[in-house]
ChimeraX commands (.cxc) that place a marker at each C-alpha (Angstrom):
marker #1 position 26.80,0.11,2.84 radius 0.5
marker #1 position 25.44,-3.41,2.78 radius 0.5
marker #1 position 27.47,-5.37,0.14 radius 0.5
marker #1 position 25.03,-8.11,-0.42 radius 0.5
marker #1 position 21.80,-5.83,-0.19 radius 0.5
marker #1 position 19.74,-5.20,-3.19 radius 0.5
marker #1 position 19.84,-1.39,-3.86 radius 0.5
marker #1 position 16.07,-1.19,-4.20 radius 0.5
marker #1 position 15.43,-2.76,-0.89 radius 0.5
marker #1 position 17.93,-0.43,0.73 radius 0.5
marker #1 position 15.83,2.43,-0.52 radius 0.5
marker #1 position 12.67,0.92,0.95 radius 0.5
marker #1 position 14.35,0.36,4.32 radius 0.5
marker #1 position 15.39,4.04,4.40 radius 0.5
marker #1 position 11.76,5.05,3.81 radius 0.5
marker #1 position 10.61,2.87,6.71 radius 0.5
marker #1 position 13.40,4.35,8.87 radius 0.5
marker #1 position 12.05,7.83,7.91 radius 0.5
marker #1 position 8.55,6.72,8.89 radius 0.5
marker #1 position 9.87,5.41,12.27 radius 0.5
marker #1 position 11.31,8.90,12.79 radius 0.5
marker #1 position 7.76,10.30,12.21 radius 0.5
marker #1 position 9.01,11.84,8.95 radius 0.5
marker #1 position 6.13,10.69,6.45 radius 0.5
marker #1 position 6.99,13.43,3.98 radius 0.5
marker #1 position 10.58,12.25,3.72 radius 0.5
marker #1 position 9.46,8.64,3.42 radius 0.5
marker #1 position 7.02,9.48,0.68 radius 0.5
marker #1 position 9.65,11.45,-1.15 radius 0.5
marker #1 position 12.10,8.57,-0.88 radius 0.5
marker #1 position 9.51,6.01,-2.39 radius 0.5
marker #1 position 8.20,8.41,-5.10 radius 0.5
marker #1 position 11.69,9.30,-6.23 radius 0.5
marker #1 position 12.66,5.60,-6.31 radius 0.5
marker #1 position 9.44,4.68,-8.23 radius 0.5
marker #1 position 10.55,7.05,-11.04 radius 0.5
marker #1 position 13.95,5.37,-11.10 radius 0.5
marker #1 position 12.72,1.67,-10.60 radius 0.5
marker #1 position 9.32,1.57,-12.17 radius 0.5
marker #1 position 10.17,-1.53,-14.18 radius 0.5
marker #1 position 11.73,-3.52,-11.27 radius 0.5
marker #1 position 9.23,-5.98,-9.99 radius 0.5
marker #1 position 10.81,-6.37,-6.57 radius 0.5
marker #1 position 10.66,-2.57,-6.00 radius 0.5
marker #1 position 7.09,-2.37,-7.43 radius 0.5
marker #1 position 5.85,-4.97,-4.94 radius 0.5
marker #1 position 7.60,-3.20,-2.01 radius 0.5
marker #1 position 6.31,0.14,-3.17 radius 0.5
marker #1 position 2.84,-1.30,-3.22 radius 0.5
marker #1 position 3.30,-2.82,0.21 radius 0.5
marker #1 position 4.43,0.64,1.41 radius 0.5
marker #1 position 1.41,2.36,0.00 radius 0.5
marker #1 position -0.95,-0.25,1.37 radius 0.5
marker #1 position 0.50,0.02,4.87 radius 0.5
marker #1 position 0.02,3.72,4.73 radius 0.5
marker #1 position -3.63,3.31,3.61 radius 0.5
marker #1 position -3.16,4.56,0.07 radius 0.5
marker #1 position -5.26,1.65,-1.04 radius 0.5
marker #1 position -6.19,2.71,-4.65 radius 0.5
marker #1 position -2.66,3.64,-5.50 radius 0.5
marker #1 position -1.42,0.32,-4.01 radius 0.5
marker #1 position -3.77,-1.70,-6.18 radius 0.5
marker #1 position -2.62,0.20,-9.13 radius 0.5
marker #1 position 1.12,-0.68,-8.32 radius 0.5
marker #1 position 0.26,-4.26,-7.42 radius 0.5
marker #1 position -1.42,-4.63,-10.89 radius 0.5
marker #1 position 1.57,-3.12,-12.55 radius 0.5
marker #1 position 3.84,-5.51,-10.66 radius 0.5
marker #1 position 1.76,-8.45,-11.89 radius 0.5
marker #1 position 1.84,-7.28,-15.40 radius 0.5
marker #1 position 5.63,-6.90,-15.36 radius 0.5
marker #1 position 6.00,-10.45,-14.11 radius 0.5
marker #1 position 4.00,-11.99,-16.91 radius 0.5
marker #1 position 7.05,-13.72,-18.34 radius 0.5
marker #1 position 8.18,-15.30,-15.13 radius 0.5
marker #1 position 7.74,-19.02,-14.44 radius 0.5
marker #1 position 6.51,-19.88,-11.86 radius 0.5
marker #1 position 4.25,-16.94,-11.52 radius 0.5
marker #1 position 3.86,-15.67,-7.95 radius 0.5
marker #1 position 0.38,-14.53,-6.97 radius 0.5
marker #1 position 1.50,-12.31,-4.06 radius 0.5
marker #1 position 0.32,-9.16,-5.83 radius 0.5
marker #1 position -3.03,-10.57,-6.54 radius 0.5
marker #1 position -3.42,-11.76,-2.95 radius 0.5
marker #1 position -2.63,-8.32,-1.67 radius 0.5
marker #1 position -5.18,-6.73,-4.05 radius 0.5
marker #1 position -7.88,-9.10,-2.59 radius 0.5
marker #1 position -6.91,-8.21,0.91 radius 0.5
marker #1 position -7.18,-4.52,0.10 radius 0.5
marker #1 position -10.61,-4.95,-1.24 radius 0.5
marker #1 position -11.58,-6.77,1.95 radius 0.5
marker #1 position -10.18,-4.02,4.02 radius 0.5
marker #1 position -11.97,-1.45,1.88 radius 0.5
marker #1 position -15.34,-3.33,2.22 radius 0.5
marker #1 position -14.85,-3.53,5.98 radius 0.5
marker #1 position -14.19,0.18,6.15 radius 0.5
marker #1 position -17.34,0.81,4.13 radius 0.5
marker #1 position -19.34,-1.41,6.53 radius 0.5
marker #1 position -17.85,0.28,9.56 radius 0.5
marker #1 position -18.73,3.71,8.16 radius 0.5
marker #1 position -22.29,2.72,7.39 radius 0.5
marker #1 position -22.68,1.20,10.86 radius 0.5
marker #1 position -21.33,4.40,12.43 radius 0.5
marker #1 position -23.59,6.57,10.41 radius 0.5
marker #1 position -26.61,4.44,11.32 radius 0.5
marker #1 position -25.58,4.74,14.99 radius 0.5
marker #1 position -25.24,8.52,14.75 radius 0.5
marker #1 position -28.60,8.84,13.04 radius 0.5
marker #1 position -30.23,6.81,15.67 radius 0.5
marker #1 position -28.61,9.04,18.38 radius 0.5
marker #1 position -29.75,12.14,16.61 radius 0.5
marker #1 position -33.26,10.76,16.00 radius 0.5
marker #1 position -33.73,9.81,19.70 radius 0.5
marker #1 position -32.26,13.08,20.82 radius 0.5
marker #1 position -34.92,14.97,18.92 radius 0.5
marker #1 position -37.87,13.10,20.47 radius 0.5
marker link #1:1,2 radius 0.2
marker link #1:2,3 radius 0.2
marker link #1:3,4 radius 0.2
marker link #1:4,5 radius 0.2
marker link #1:5,6 radius 0.2
marker link #1:6,7 radius 0.2
marker link #1:7,8 radius 0.2
marker link #1:8,9 radius 0.2
marker link #1:9,10 radius 0.2
marker link #1:10,11 radius 0.2
marker link #1:11,12 radius 0.2
marker link #1:12,13 radius 0.2
marker link #1:13,14 radius 0.2
marker link #1:14,15 radius 0.2
marker link #1:15,16 radius 0.2
marker link #1:16,17 radius 0.2
marker link #1:17,18 radius 0.2
marker link #1:18,19 radius 0.2
marker link #1:19,20 radius 0.2
marker link #1:20,21 radius 0.2
marker link #1:21,22 radius 0.2
marker link #1:22,23 radius 0.2
marker link #1:23,24 radius 0.2
marker link #1:24,25 radius 0.2
marker link #1:25,26 radius 0.2
marker link #1:26,27 radius 0.2
marker link #1:27,28 radius 0.2
marker link #1:28,29 radius 0.2
marker link #1:29,30 radius 0.2
marker link #1:30,31 radius 0.2
marker link #1:31,32 radius 0.2
marker link #1:32,33 radius 0.2
marker link #1:33,34 radius 0.2
marker link #1:34,35 radius 0.2
marker link #1:35,36 radius 0.2
marker link #1:36,37 radius 0.2
marker link #1:37,38 radius 0.2
marker link #1:38,39 radius 0.2
marker link #1:39,40 radius 0.2
marker link #1:40,41 radius 0.2
marker link #1:41,42 radius 0.2
marker link #1:42,43 radius 0.2
marker link #1:43,44 radius 0.2
marker link #1:44,45 radius 0.2
marker link #1:45,46 radius 0.2
marker link #1:46,47 radius 0.2
marker link #1:47,48 radius 0.2
marker link #1:48,49 radius 0.2
marker link #1:49,50 radius 0.2
marker link #1:50,51 radius 0.2
marker link #1:51,52 radius 0.2
marker link #1:52,53 radius 0.2
marker link #1:53,54 radius 0.2
marker link #1:54,55 radius 0.2
marker link #1:55,56 radius 0.2
marker link #1:56,57 radius 0.2
marker link #1:57,58 radius 0.2
marker link #1:58,59 radius 0.2
marker link #1:59,60 radius 0.2
marker link #1:60,61 radius 0.2
marker link #1:61,62 radius 0.2
marker link #1:62,63 radius 0.2
marker link #1:63,64 radius 0.2
marker link #1:64,65 radius 0.2
marker link #1:65,66 radius 0.2
marker link #1:66,67 radius 0.2
marker link #1:67,68 radius 0.2
marker link #1:68,69 radius 0.2
marker link #1:69,70 radius 0.2
marker link #1:70,71 radius 0.2
marker link #1:71,72 radius 0.2
marker link #1:72,73 radius 0.2
marker link #1:73,74 radius 0.2
marker link #1:74,75 radius 0.2
marker link #1:75,76 radius 0.2
marker link #1:76,77 radius 0.2
marker link #1:77,78 radius 0.2
marker link #1:78,79 radius 0.2
marker link #1:79,80 radius 0.2
marker link #1:80,81 radius 0.2
marker link #1:81,82 radius 0.2
marker link #1:82,83 radius 0.2
marker link #1:83,84 radius 0.2
marker link #1:84,85 radius 0.2
marker link #1:85,86 radius 0.2
marker link #1:86,87 radius 0.2
marker link #1:87,88 radius 0.2
marker link #1:88,89 radius 0.2
marker link #1:89,90 radius 0.2
marker link #1:90,91 radius 0.2
marker link #1:91,92 radius 0.2
marker link #1:92,93 radius 0.2
marker link #1:93,94 radius 0.2
marker link #1:94,95 radius 0.2
marker link #1:95,96 radius 0.2
marker link #1:96,97 radius 0.2
marker link #1:97,98 radius 0.2
marker link #1:98,99 radius 0.2
marker link #1:99,100 radius 0.2
marker link #1:100,101 radius 0.2
marker link #1:101,102 radius 0.2
marker link #1:102,103 radius 0.2
marker link #1:103,104 radius 0.2
marker link #1:104,105 radius 0.2
marker link #1:105,106 radius 0.2
marker link #1:106,107 radius 0.2
marker link #1:107,108 radius 0.2
marker link #1:108,109 radius 0.2
marker link #1:109,110 radius 0.2
marker link #1:110,111 radius 0.2
marker link #1:111,112 radius 0.2
marker link #1:112,113 radius 0.2
marker link #1:113,114 radius 0.2
marker link #1:114,115 radius 0.2
marker link #1:115,116 radius 0.2
view
């Protein structure tokens, strides 16, 4: 037990420990169960979205970042970390799209020239 640690963050750390042990199923289970319990906790929501993004669940991460942003609407000052993260995910998704198109173009050229 860590006396000064936030309970939600201890859960997140446990999920990352499970990932380090190559047990992604356990890590996902930890985070999904925690989401059911802490779905109104903005600290957990942000960490959950970070977890999802790190595991390339980009669409779900965006959904949770938006939920986090909406839950913080009453706070002053209002932090934009969730919005920044969403923008980064869209950049990553666009880059992945460009890479896929480039790869497909490359493969089509290989196939075209192999036929000749």
